[in-house]
C-alpha positions in Angstrom: 77.5 104.7 81.6 78.8 102.1 84.0 77.2 101.1 87.1 80.8 100.6 88.5 83.2 103.4 89.9 87.0 103.1 90.6 87.5 101.5 94.1 90.6 100.3 95.8 91.4 96.7 95.6 91.6 96.1 99.5 87.7 97.1 99.5 86.8 94.9 96.8 88.8 92.0 98.3 87.0 92.5 101.8 83.6 92.6 100.0 84.3 89.4 98.2 85.1 87.7 101.5 81.9 89.3 103.1 79.7 87.7 100.3 81.0 84.1 100.9 84.4 83.8 99.3 87.1 82.2 101.4 90.8 82.5 101.2 92.5 78.9 100.3 96.2 79.6 99.7 98.8 82.2 98.4 101.6 81.9 96.0 103.6 85.0 95.7 101.2 87.8 95.4 98.3 85.5 94.0 95.6 84.5 96.4 93.4 81.8 95.6 89.7 82.1 96.7 86.9 79.7 96.9 83.1 79.7 97.0 80.6 77.0 96.6 79.0 76.7 93.0 81.7 78.8 91.5 85.0 78.0 90.0 88.1 79.0 92.3 89.2 82.6 91.5 92.7 83.9 91.6 93.1 87.5 93.2 96.2 89.1 92.0 96.0 92.8 92.9 97.8 94.7 95.5 95.9 96.4 98.3 96.6 99.9 97.1 95.8 99.2 93.4 92.8 101.1 91.9 90.5 99.0 90.1 88.4 100.7 87.5 84.9 100.0 86.1 86.1 97.5 83.4 88.1 95.2 85.7 85.3 95.4 88.3 82.8 94.3 85.8 85.2 91.3 84.9 85.4 90.4 88.6 81.8 90.6 89.1 81.2 88.3 86.1 83.4 85.7 87.7 82.4 85.9 91.2 78.8 87.0 91.6 79.9 90.4 93.0 77.6 93.3 92.6 78.0 97.1 93.0 75.8 97.0 96.2 78.1 94.6 97.9 80.6 97.4 98.3 
């Protein structure tokens, strides 16, 4: 069983900003985020999108995000 549960993209985005990611720029609906010691990450989800366990695990792998950060 996954340690992730489905969550709205808006909540995950706010959690990323809270753990140290900063907004760089936006092109269309794609936001570029930056954090020291990590490559830039492109956020391409709408606020109302529901993110499932698989995509949350992929986001966590690239950003250092943990279930406890929600």
